[in-house]
C-alpha positions as a Markdown table, in Angstrom:
| # | Residue | x | y | z |
|---|---|---|---|---|
| 1 | Met | 9.3 | -17.3 | 31.1 |
| 2 | Arg | 6.4 | -18.9 | 30.7 |
| 3 | Thr | 4.6 | -16.5 | 28.6 |
| 4 | Met | 7.7 | -16.1 | 26.8 |
| 5 | Arg | 8.6 | -19.3 | 25.7 |
| 6 | Ser | 5.3 | -19.7 | 25.2 |
| 7 | Trp | 5.5 | -17.0 | 22.5 |
| 8 | Phe | 8.7 | -18.6 | 21.3 |
| 9 | Arg | 6.9 | -21.9 | 20.5 |
| 10 | Asp | 3.7 | -19.5 | 19.1 |
| 11 | Thr | 6.0 | -18.3 | 16.8 |
| 12 | Thr | 8.6 | -21.3 | 15.5 |
| 13 | Gly | 7.3 | -24.2 | 16.7 |
| 14 | Gly | 5.1 | -26.5 | 13.8 |
| 15 | Leu | 7.3 | -25.5 | 10.9 |
| 16 | Pro | 8.1 | -28.1 | 8.0 |
| 17 | Thr | 12.2 | -29.2 | 8.1 |
| 18 | Thr | 12.8 | -28.1 | 5.4 |
| 19 | Phe | 11.5 | -24.4 | 6.0 |
| 20 | Trp | 14.2 | -24.5 | 8.6 |
| 21 | Tyr | 17.0 | -25.3 | 5.5 |
| 22 | Leu | 15.1 | -22.4 | 3.3 |
| 23 | Trp | 15.5 | -19.7 | 5.9 |
| 24 | Ser | 19.1 | -21.1 | 7.3 |
| 25 | Gly | 20.1 | -20.0 | 3.4 |
| 26 | Thr | 18.4 | -16.7 | 3.7 |
| 27 | Leu | 20.5 | -16.1 | 7.0 |
| 28 | Ile | 23.8 | -16.6 | 5.2 |
| 29 | Asn | 23.0 | -14.9 | 2.3 |
| 30 | Arg | 22.0 | -12.0 | 3.3 |
| 31 | Leu | 25.1 | -11.9 | 5.7 |
| 32 | Gly | 27.2 | -10.8 | 2.5 |
| 33 | Ser | 24.8 | -9.0 | 0.9 |
| 34 | Phe | 27.0 | -6.0 | 0.6 |
| 35 | Val | 27.1 | -5.0 | -2.9 |
| 36 | Leu | 23.5 | -3.8 | -3.7 |
| 37 | Val | 23.9 | -1.6 | -0.5 |
| 38 | Phe | 26.9 | 0.4 | -1.6 |
| 39 | Leu | 26.5 | 0.3 | -5.2 |
| 40 | Ala | 25.6 | 3.3 | -6.0 |
| 41 | Ile | 28.9 | 4.6 | -3.7 |
| 42 | Tyr | 30.9 | 2.5 | -5.0 |
| 43 | Leu | 29.7 | 3.5 | -8.8 |
| 44 | Thr | 30.1 | 7.0 | -7.8 |
| 45 | Gln | 33.4 | 7.3 | -5.6 |
| 46 | Glu | 35.4 | 4.7 | -6.3 |
| 47 | Arg | 35.0 | 4.0 | -9.8 |
| 48 | Gly | 33.9 | 8.6 | -10.7 |
| 49 | Phe | 30.9 | 7.7 | -12.4 |
| 50 | Ser | 29.0 | 10.8 | -12.8 |
| 51 | Ala | 25.3 | 9.8 | -10.5 |
| 52 | Ser | 23.0 | 9.8 | -14.2 |
| 53 | Gln | 25.9 | 6.2 | -14.9 |
| 54 | Ala | 25.1 | 5.3 | -11.6 |
| 55 | Gly | 21.4 | 4.9 | -11.9 |
| 56 | Leu | 21.9 | 3.4 | -15.1 |
| 57 | Val | 23.8 | 0.8 | -14.1 |
| 58 | Ile | 21.5 | 0.5 | -11.2 |
| 59 | Gly | 18.8 | 0.3 | -13.4 |
| 60 | Leu | 20.1 | -2.2 | -15.7 |
| 61 | Trp | 20.5 | -4.9 | -12.5 |
| 62 | Gly | 16.5 | -4.0 | -12.5 |
| 63 | Val | 16.3 | -4.6 | -15.9 |
| 64 | Gly | 18.3 | -7.9 | -15.3 |
| 65 | Gly | 15.9 | -8.8 | -13.0 |
| 66 | Ala | 12.8 | -8.4 | -14.2 |
| 67 | Phe | 14.4 | -10.9 | -17.0 |
| 68 | Gly | 15.5 | -13.3 | -14.4 |
| 69 | Thr | 12.3 | -13.6 | -12.6 |
| 70 | Thr | 10.0 | -14.3 | -15.6 |
| 71 | Ala | 12.2 | -17.0 | -16.7 |
| 72 | Gly | 13.1 | -17.9 | -12.7 |
| 73 | Gly | 9.0 | -18.4 | -12.7 |
| 74 | Thr | 8.7 | -20.0 | -15.7 |
| 75 | Leu | 11.8 | -22.7 | -14.5 |
| 76 | Ala | 10.6 | -23.1 | -11.4 |
| 77 | Asp | 6.7 | -24.6 | -12.6 |
| 78 | Arg | 8.4 | -26.4 | -15.6 |
| 79 | Trp | 11.6 | -27.4 | -14.3 |
| 80 | Gly | 11.3 | -27.3 | -10.7 |
| 81 | Arg | 12.1 | -25.4 | -7.7 |
| 82 | Arg | 15.4 | -27.0 | -7.2 |
| 83 | Pro | 17.0 | -26.9 | -10.2 |
| 84 | Thr | 16.4 | -23.1 | -10.5 |
| 85 | Leu | 17.4 | -22.0 | -7.3 |
| 86 | Leu | 20.7 | -23.7 | -7.4 |
| 87 | Thr | 21.5 | -22.2 | -11.3 |
| 88 | Ala | 20.2 | -19.1 | -9.9 |
| 89 | His | 22.8 | -18.9 | -7.2 |
| 90 | Val | 26.1 | -20.4 | -9.1 |
| 91 | Gly | 25.2 | -18.1 | -11.7 |
| 92 | Ala | 25.2 | -15.1 | -9.3 |
| 93 | Ala | 27.9 | -16.0 | -8.0 |
| 94 | Thr | 30.3 | -16.1 | -11.0 |
| 95 | Met | 28.7 | -12.6 | -12.0 |
| 96 | Met | 29.0 | -11.0 | -8.6 |
| 97 | Ile | 32.7 | -12.1 | -9.0 |
| 98 | Gly | 32.9 | -10.3 | -12.7 |
| 99 | Leu | 30.7 | -7.2 | -11.7 |
| 100 | Gly | 34.1 | -7.0 | -9.0 |
| 101 | Leu | 36.6 | -6.7 | -11.9 |
| 102 | Ala | 35.3 | -4.7 | -14.0 |
| 103 | Arg | 36.3 | -1.6 | -14.7 |
| 104 | Asp | 35.2 | 0.1 | -18.4 |
| 105 | Leu | 31.7 | 1.5 | -18.0 |
| 106 | Trp | 30.3 | -1.0 | -20.7 |
| 107 | Ala | 31.9 | -3.6 | -18.7 |
| 108 | Val | 30.2 | -2.6 | -14.9 |
| 109 | Ala | 27.2 | -1.3 | -16.9 |
| 110 | Leu | 26.7 | -5.4 | -18.4 |
| 111 | Gly | 28.2 | -7.0 | -15.0 |
| 112 | Ala | 24.9 | -5.7 | -13.9 |
| 113 | Leu | 22.5 | -7.0 | -16.2 |
| 114 | Leu | 23.5 | -10.5 | -15.7 |
| 115 | Leu | 24.4 | -10.6 | -12.2 |
| 116 | Gly | 20.3 | -9.2 | -11.9 |
| 117 | Met | 19.3 | -11.4 | -14.0 |
| 118 | Phe | 20.7 | -14.5 | -12.2 |
| 119 | Ala | 19.9 | -13.7 | -8.8 |
| 120 | Glu | 16.4 | -11.9 | -9.2 |
| 121 | Ala | 15.8 | -15.4 | -11.2 |
| 122 | Ala | 16.0 | -17.5 | -7.1 |
| 123 | Arg | 12.7 | -15.2 | -5.9 |
| 124 | Pro | 10.2 | -17.0 | -8.1 |
| 125 | Ala | 11.4 | -20.7 | -7.2 |
| 126 | Phe | 12.1 | -19.8 | -3.4 |
| 127 | Gly | 8.7 | -18.2 | -3.3 |
| 128 | Ala | 7.0 | -21.1 | -4.4 |
| 129 | Met | 8.7 | -23.1 | -2.6 |
| 130 | Met | 8.0 | -22.2 | 0.7 |
| 131 | Ile | 4.3 | -21.8 | 0.0 |
| 132 | Asp | 4.4 | -25.8 | -1.0 |
| 133 | Val | 6.3 | -26.8 | 1.8 |
| 134 | Val | 4.4 | -24.6 | 4.6 |
| 135 | Pro | 0.2 | -25.1 | 5.2 |
| 136 | Ala | -1.9 | -22.2 | 4.6 |
| 137 | Lys | -2.6 | -21.5 | 8.5 |
| 138 | Asp | 1.6 | -21.2 | 8.9 |
| 139 | Arg | 2.1 | -19.1 | 6.0 |
| 140 | Leu | 1.7 | -15.8 | 7.9 |
| 141 | Arg | 4.2 | -16.7 | 11.2 |
| 142 | Ala | 6.6 | -18.5 | 8.5 |
| 143 | Phe | 7.2 | -15.0 | 5.8 |
| 144 | Ser | 7.4 | -13.4 | 9.1 |
| 145 | Leu | 10.0 | -15.4 | 10.3 |
| 146 | Asn | 12.1 | -15.3 | 7.2 |
| 147 | Tyr | 11.5 | -11.6 | 6.6 |
| 148 | Trp | 13.3 | -11.8 | 10.3 |
| 149 | Ala | 16.2 | -13.6 | 8.3 |
| 150 | Ile | 16.9 | -11.5 | 5.5 |
| 151 | Asn | 16.9 | -7.9 | 7.9 |
| 152 | Leu | 19.0 | -9.7 | 10.3 |
| 153 | Gly | 21.4 | -10.5 | 7.2 |
| 154 | Phe | 21.0 | -7.1 | 6.2 |
| 155 | Ala | 21.9 | -5.3 | 9.5 |
| 156 | Cys | 24.7 | -7.0 | 9.9 |
| 157 | Ala | 25.7 | -6.4 | 6.5 |
| 158 | Ala | 25.1 | -3.1 | 6.1 |
| 159 | Val | 27.7 | -2.0 | 9.1 |
| 160 | Leu | 30.0 | -4.8 | 7.8 |
| 161 | Ala | 30.5 | -2.8 | 4.5 |
| 162 | Gly | 31.0 | 0.0 | 5.5 |
| 163 | Leu | 34.0 | -1.0 | 7.4 |
| 164 | Ala | 34.9 | -3.8 | 3.9 |
| 165 | Ala | 34.5 | -1.0 | 2.0 |
| 166 | Gln | 37.2 | 1.1 | 3.6 |
| 167 | Ala | 39.5 | -2.1 | 3.2 |
| 168 | Asp | 38.7 | -3.1 | 0.1 |
| 169 | Tyr | 35.9 | -2.3 | -2.3 |
| 170 | Leu | 36.4 | -6.0 | -4.1 |
| 171 | Leu | 36.7 | -7.5 | -0.8 |
| 172 | Leu | 32.9 | -6.4 | -1.1 |
| 173 | Phe | 32.2 | -8.9 | -4.1 |
| 174 | Val | 34.4 | -11.8 | -2.6 |
| 175 | Val | 32.1 | -12.0 | 0.3 |
| 176 | Asp | 29.0 | -11.6 | -0.9 |
| 177 | Ala | 30.0 | -14.6 | -4.3 |
| 178 | Gly | 30.7 | -16.7 | -0.9 |
| 179 | Thr | 28.0 | -16.7 | 0.8 |
| 180 | Met | 25.8 | -17.0 | -2.7 |
| 181 | Leu | 27.9 | -21.0 | -2.9 |
| 182 | Ile | 27.1 | -21.4 | 0.7 |
| 183 | Thr | 23.2 | -21.2 | 0.7 |
| 184 | Ala | 23.5 | -23.1 | -3.4 |
| 185 | Leu | 25.5 | -25.9 | -1.0 |
| 186 | Ile | 22.6 | -26.2 | 1.9 |
| 187 | Ile | 20.1 | -26.4 | -0.9 |
| 188 | Phe | 22.2 | -29.0 | -2.6 |
| 189 | Thr | 22.6 | -31.0 | -0.1 |
| 190 | Arg | 19.6 | -30.8 | 1.8 |
| 191 | Val | 16.4 | -29.5 | 0.3 |
| 192 | Pro | 14.1 | -31.5 | -2.2 |
| 193 | Glu | 12.4 | -30.9 | -4.8 |
| 194 | Thr | 9.0 | -29.8 | -3.8 |
| 195 | Arg | 6.9 | -29.4 | -6.6 |
| 196 | Gln | 4.3 | -32.0 | -7.4 |
| 197 | Ala | 4.4 | -34.1 | -10.1 |
| 198 | Arg | 1.6 | -32.8 | -12.8 |
| 199 | Ser | 0.0 | -35.3 | -15.5 |
| 200 | Ala | 1.6 | -34.9 | -19.1 |
| 201 | Thr | -1.9 | -33.0 | -20.1 |
| 202 | Ala | -1.1 | -30.2 | -17.7 |
| 203 | Thr | 2.3 | -30.3 | -18.7 |
| 204 | Ala | 1.5 | -29.6 | -22.7 |
| 205 | Thr | -1.5 | -26.9 | -21.4 |
| 206 | Thr | 0.2 | -24.8 | -19.1 |
| 207 | Pro | 2.3 | -22.5 | -20.6 |
| 208 | Arg | -0.2 | -21.2 | -22.5 |
| 209 | Gly | -2.7 | -21.8 | -20.5 |
| 210 | Ala | -0.4 | -20.2 | -17.8 |
| 211 | Leu | 0.2 | -17.0 | -19.9 |
| 212 | Arg | -3.8 | -16.2 | -19.9 |
| 213 | Ala | -4.2 | -16.6 | -17.1 |
| 214 | Ile | -2.0 | -14.4 | -15.8 |
| 215 | Leu | -3.0 | -11.4 | -18.2 |
| 216 | Thr | -6.8 | -11.9 | -17.5 |
| 217 | Asp | -6.0 | -12.1 | -13.7 |
| 218 | Arg | -7.4 | -8.5 | -13.5 |
| 219 | Val | -7.3 | -9.0 | -9.7 |
| 220 | Tyr | -3.5 | -10.2 | -9.2 |
| 221 | Leu | -2.4 | -7.6 | -11.9 |
| 222 | Gly | -3.6 | -4.9 | -9.8 |
| 223 | Phe | -2.3 | -6.3 | -6.4 |
| 224 | Val | 1.0 | -6.4 | -8.2 |
| 225 | Ala | 0.4 | -3.0 | -9.8 |
| 226 | Leu | 0.4 | -1.4 | -6.2 |
| 227 | Asn | 3.2 | -3.4 | -5.2 |
| 228 | Leu | 4.9 | -1.3 | -8.5 |
| 229 | Phe | 4.3 | 1.8 | -6.8 |
| 230 | Ala | 4.8 | 1.3 | -2.7 |
| 231 | Ala | 8.3 | -0.5 | -4.2 |
| 232 | Leu | 9.1 | 2.7 | -6.8 |
| 233 | Val | 9.2 | 4.4 | -3.0 |
| 234 | Phe | 10.8 | 2.0 | -1.1 |
| 235 | Leu | 13.7 | 1.8 | -3.8 |
| 236 | Gln | 14.8 | 5.4 | -2.8 |
| 237 | His | 16.9 | 4.2 | -0.2 |
| 238 | Ile | 19.3 | 2.3 | -1.9 |
| 239 | Ser | 19.8 | 4.7 | -5.1 |
| 240 | Met | 19.1 | 8.3 | -3.7 |
| 241 | Leu | 19.2 | 8.1 | -0.3 |
| 242 | Pro | 23.2 | 7.8 | 0.2 |
| 243 | Ile | 23.3 | 10.1 | -2.8 |
| 244 | Ala | 21.6 | 12.7 | -0.4 |
| 245 | Met | 23.2 | 11.6 | 2.7 |
| 246 | Gly | 26.9 | 11.9 | 0.5 |
| 247 | Asp | 25.3 | 15.9 | 0.1 |
| 248 | Asp | 25.3 | 16.7 | 3.1 |
| 249 | Gly | 29.0 | 15.6 | 3.6 |
| 250 | Leu | 28.3 | 12.5 | 5.5 |
| 251 | Ser | 30.6 | 9.3 | 4.9 |
| 252 | Pro | 29.6 | 5.8 | 3.5 |
| 253 | Ala | 30.2 | 4.1 | 6.5 |
| 254 | Thr | 27.5 | 6.9 | 7.8 |
| 255 | Tyr | 25.2 | 6.0 | 5.5 |
| 256 | Gly | 25.6 | 2.2 | 6.7 |
| 257 | Ser | 24.9 | 2.5 | 10.0 |
| 258 | Val | 22.3 | 4.7 | 9.7 |
| 259 | Ile | 20.3 | 2.2 | 6.5 |
| 260 | Ala | 21.7 | -1.0 | 9.6 |
| 261 | Leu | 18.4 | 0.3 | 11.8 |
| 262 | Asn | 15.7 | -0.6 | 9.1 |
| 263 | Gly | 17.3 | -4.0 | 9.6 |
| 264 | Val | 17.6 | -3.7 | 13.2 |
| 265 | Leu | 14.3 | -2.7 | 13.9 |
| 266 | Ile | 13.2 | -5.2 | 12.1 |
| 267 | Val | 15.1 | -7.7 | 13.7 |
| 268 | Val | 13.7 | -6.3 | 16.8 |
| 269 | Gly | 10.0 | -6.1 | 15.9 |
| 270 | Gln | 9.1 | -8.3 | 13.3 |
| 271 | Leu | 8.6 | -11.6 | 15.1 |
| 272 | Phe | 5.9 | -9.3 | 17.3 |
| 273 | Val | 3.8 | -8.6 | 13.9 |
| 274 | Pro | 2.2 | -11.9 | 12.8 |
| 275 | Arg | 0.2 | -11.5 | 16.3 |
| 276 | Leu | -0.2 | -7.9 | 15.8 |
| 277 | Ile | -1.9 | -7.8 | 12.5 |
| 278 | Arg | -3.8 | -11.5 | 13.0 |
| 279 | Gly | -7.2 | -11.0 | 12.3 |
| 280 | Arg | -7.1 | -7.8 | 10.7 |
| 281 | Ser | -8.1 | -6.5 | 7.0 |
| 282 | Arg | -5.3 | -6.4 | 5.0 |
| 283 | Ser | -6.5 | -4.5 | 3.1 |
| 284 | His | -6.1 | -1.9 | 5.8 |
| 285 | Val | -2.9 | -3.3 | 6.8 |
| 286 | Leu | -1.4 | -2.7 | 3.5 |
| 287 | Ala | -2.7 | 1.0 | 3.6 |
| 288 | Leu | -1.2 | 2.0 | 6.8 |
| 289 | Ala | 2.0 | 0.6 | 5.5 |
| 290 | Ser | 1.6 | 2.5 | 2.8 |
| 291 | Val | 1.0 | 6.4 | 4.3 |
| 292 | Val | 3.4 | 5.6 | 7.2 |
| 293 | Met | 6.2 | 4.2 | 4.3 |
| 294 | Gly | 5.3 | 7.9 | 2.6 |
| 295 | Val | 5.3 | 9.6 | 5.7 |
| 296 | Gly | 9.2 | 8.2 | 6.6 |
| 297 | Phe | 10.5 | 9.0 | 3.1 |
| 298 | Gly | 8.7 | 12.9 | 2.8 |
| 299 | Leu | 10.7 | 13.7 | 5.9 |
| 300 | Thr | 13.8 | 12.7 | 4.0 |
| 301 | Ala | 13.3 | 16.4 | 3.0 |
| 302 | Phe | 14.1 | 18.1 | 6.0 |
| 303 | Ala | 17.0 | 15.6 | 7.1 |
| 304 | Gly | 20.4 | 16.8 | 7.3 |
| 305 | Thr | 22.4 | 15.5 | 10.1 |
| 306 | Pro | 22.6 | 11.1 | 11.0 |
| 307 | Trp | 19.9 | 10.8 | 13.6 |
| 308 | Phe | 17.7 | 13.2 | 11.9 |
| 309 | Tyr | 18.2 | 10.4 | 8.2 |
| 310 | Gly | 18.1 | 7.5 | 11.1 |
| 311 | Leu | 14.3 | 9.0 | 12.1 |
| 312 | Thr | 13.4 | 9.2 | 8.6 |
| 313 | Val | 14.6 | 5.0 | 8.5 |
| 314 | Leu | 12.7 | 4.2 | 11.8 |
| 315 | Ile | 9.8 | 5.5 | 10.1 |
| 316 | Trp | 9.8 | 4.3 | 6.7 |
| 317 | Thr | 10.5 | 0.6 | 8.1 |
| 318 | Val | 7.7 | 0.5 | 10.6 |
| 319 | Gly | 5.7 | 0.5 | 7.3 |
| 320 | Glu | 7.6 | -1.9 | 5.5 |
| 321 | Met | 7.2 | -4.2 | 8.3 |
| 322 | Leu | 3.9 | -4.1 | 8.3 |
| 323 | Asn | 3.9 | -4.3 | 4.2 |
| 324 | Ser | 5.7 | -7.6 | 3.7 |
| 325 | Pro | 4.0 | -10.4 | 5.5 |
| 326 | Ser | 0.2 | -9.3 | 4.5 |
| 327 | Asn | 1.8 | -9.2 | 1.0 |
| 328 | Ser | 3.2 | -12.4 | 1.1 |
| 329 | Thr | 0.2 | -14.3 | 2.5 |
| 330 | Leu | -2.1 | -12.6 | -0.2 |
| 331 | Ile | 0.5 | -14.3 | -3.2 |
| 332 | Ala | 0.0 | -17.4 | -1.3 |
| 333 | Glu | -3.7 | -17.4 | -1.3 |
| 334 | Leu | -4.1 | -15.5 | -5.5 |
| 335 | Ser | -1.8 | -17.9 | -7.0 |
| 336 | Pro | -3.6 | -21.4 | -8.7 |
| 337 | Ala | -1.8 | -24.2 | -7.6 |
| 338 | Glu | -0.6 | -25.0 | -10.7 |
| 339 | Leu | 1.3 | -22.0 | -11.2 |
| 340 | Arg | 2.9 | -20.7 | -8.8 |
| 341 | Gly | 6.1 | -20.0 | -9.9 |
| 342 | Arg | 4.7 | -18.0 | -12.6 |
| 343 | Tyr | 2.7 | -16.2 | -10.4 |
| 344 | Gln | 5.7 | -15.8 | -8.0 |
| 345 | Gly | 7.7 | -14.4 | -11.1 |
| 346 | Val | 5.2 | -11.6 | -12.1 |
| 347 | Phe | 5.0 | -10.6 | -8.6 |
| 348 | Ser | 8.8 | -10.3 | -8.4 |
| 349 | Leu | 8.4 | -8.8 | -11.8 |
| 350 | Ser | 6.6 | -5.8 | -10.2 |
| 351 | Trp | 10.2 | -5.1 | -8.0 |
| 352 | Gln | 12.6 | -5.7 | -10.9 |
| 353 | Ile | 10.6 | -2.8 | -12.8 |
| 354 | Ala | 10.7 | -0.6 | -9.8 |
| 355 | Gly | 14.7 | -1.8 | -9.3 |
| 356 | Ala | 15.4 | -0.1 | -13.3 |
| 357 | Ser | 12.7 | 2.5 | -12.7 |
| 358 | Ala | 13.1 | 3.8 | -9.4 |
| 359 | Pro | 16.9 | 5.5 | -9.7 |
| 360 | Ile | 16.5 | 6.7 | -12.7 |
| 361 | Leu | 13.3 | 8.3 | -11.9 |
| 362 | Gly | 14.6 | 9.8 | -8.5 |
| 363 | Gly | 18.0 | 11.2 | -10.1 |
| 364 | Leu | 15.9 | 12.6 | -13.0 |
| 365 | Val | 13.4 | 13.8 | -10.5 |
| 366 | Arg | 16.5 | 15.9 | -8.3 |
| 367 | Glu | 18.6 | 16.7 | -10.8 |
| 368 | His | 14.7 | 18.8 | -12.8 |
| 369 | Gly | 13.1 | 19.3 | -9.2 |
| 370 | Gly | 15.4 | 19.4 | -6.3 |
| 371 | Asn | 15.5 | 17.5 | -3.5 |
| 372 | Asp | 12.4 | 17.8 | -1.8 |
| 373 | Thr | 10.8 | 17.8 | -4.5 |
| 374 | Leu | 12.0 | 14.4 | -5.0 |
| 375 | Trp | 10.8 | 13.7 | -1.0 |
| 376 | Tyr | 7.1 | 15.1 | -1.6 |
| 377 | Gly | 6.6 | 12.6 | -4.6 |
| 378 | Cys | 7.6 | 9.8 | -2.3 |
| 379 | Ala | 5.0 | 10.4 | 0.3 |
| 380 | Ala | 1.6 | 11.7 | -1.8 |
| 381 | Leu | 2.8 | 7.9 | -4.1 |
| 382 | Gly | 2.6 | 6.7 | -0.7 |
| 383 | Val | -1.1 | 7.8 | 0.4 |
| 384 | Leu | -2.8 | 7.0 | -3.3 |
| 385 | Thr | -1.4 | 3.7 | -3.1 |
| 386 | Ala | -2.6 | 3.0 | 0.4 |
| 387 | Val | -6.3 | 4.6 | -1.2 |
| 388 | Ala | -6.1 | 2.2 | -3.9 |
| 389 | His | -5.6 | -0.8 | -1.6 |
| 390 | Leu | -8.5 | 0.3 | 0.6 |
| 391 | Val | -10.5 | 0.3 | -3.2 |
| 392 | Ser | -9.3 | -3.0 | -4.1 |
| 393 | Gly | -9.1 | -4.6 | -1.2 |
| 394 | Pro | -12.0 | -6.7 | -1.4 |
| 395 | Ala | -12.0 | -7.6 | -4.6 |
| 396 | Arg | -9.0 | -9.5 | -3.8 |
| 397 | Glu | -10.4 | -11.3 | -0.6 |
| 398 | Arg | -13.5 | -12.7 | -2.7 |
| 399 | Arg | -11.2 | -13.9 | -4.8 |
| 400 | Ala | -8.8 | -15.5 | -2.2 |
| 401 | Ala | -12.0 | -17.3 | -0.7 |
| 402 | Ala | -13.0 | -18.7 | -4.0 |
| 403 | Leu | -10.1 | -19.9 | -4.9 |
| 404 | Arg | -9.8 | -22.0 | -1.4 |
| 405 | Arg | -13.8 | -23.0 | -2.2 |
| 406 | Ser | -12.9 | -24.4 | -5.9 |
| 407 | Gly | -10.2 | -26.4 | -3.9 |
| 408 | Glu | -6.7 | -24.7 | -6.6 |
| 409 | Ala | -4.1 | -24.6 | -3.3 |
| 410 | Leu | -2.4 | -28.1 | -3.8 |
| 411 | Ala | -1.7 | -29.7 | 0.0 |
| 412 | Pro | 1.7 | -28.6 | 0.9 |
| 413 | Val | 4.6 | -31.4 | 0.1 |
| 414 | Asp | 5.5 | -33.3 | 2.8 |
| 415 | Thr | 9.0 | -32.5 | 3.4 |
| 416 | Gly | 10.6 | -34.3 | 7.0 |
| 417 | Arg | 9.4 | -34.2 | 10.1 |
| 418 | Thr | 8.5 | -31.2 | 12.2 |
| 419 | Pro | 11.1 | -30.0 | 14.5 |
| 420 | Gln | 10.5 | -29.5 | 17.9 |
| 421 | Pro | 10.6 | -25.2 | 18.9 |
| 422 | Ala | 14.2 | -26.3 | 20.2 |
| 423 | Glu | 15.0 | -27.7 | 16.9 |
| 424 | Ala | 13.8 | -25.1 | 15.3 |
| 425 | Ala | 15.9 | -22.4 | 17.4 |
| 426 | Ala | 19.0 | -24.3 | 16.6 |
């Protein structure tokens, strides 16, 4: 019992109050994240669109997200983290209802584009705010806790969405929009602005300097490119996996239960990951994560029953659990303090490019090469990404060490007293 209390204190204690408000908003928002999980099934079974049309709509969500993350990163640095988050959440809630009411293909496509733009504009601001308020020594714990909240909500949402879809698909959109508005209310009432004021000179010269800094930062852009390749593999679970399970005669509710295993495993095990990988080479951890994800998706080629699909989900989830905290801490250490929002935006852009291209590429490969070719290709891409992480890792660590020595990182913003472990749990 004493050991458990010690572990709980080490895992949750000492983090700023603002972090816990952000964490709560993340959990609530993800509890209602129904739509993206079931969008492919909704479009093909409820709206009668073809697999190619469904892939196009999901791809447009990613295109909108690409614009949103770019704009969100710039606004987070120039306008502020808090107003960017509020605008993004309220706009996304509005577009969510619009997408649920749309019927024609052009209206659904436009709704997905605008929803992706608003929803993903929040990512850079949220990431920058997390880095602002959490000291460097606590960021691995903080990002792991936040990722745990994301997947706790996702696990519940996947199961609940399967039940809600059987009653009325519009209910998915309404609940999702409602949780976005609740998150916006938490930010409005409890979360202060964390962006530190800059001098007039810095403000005037930042836009041009920001673009030059990012475009010439080959180390960071290489890291972003590797995340893009990993995301192309990972996002097949949203686009092609439900279609593959449908071809095997499995229902949307079965898909919801199977994909919920992803969130369940992360909820059970993610809080132990920081201690497991602490002190280990991040390049080795990222390489291992890429291999495990590739193997998990590659085994999908042999799946045909719910239990086998569930096994593949559990395997690639282990890779996801290793990948996320190492990625998050590296982004924080590779981002100059004045450009945190933009650097977060560029990293999020890799997810949006993958979100736009993964369903299209997956659909093309599946249509012309077959189901097995798609999943074997995922395995091969995972191995290649792992090799690239091992090769590029030393340069990333040298860059992070140089930024620490030069004092680029600003001290975290003091946004309130540190809660006691009991308060943190509440």
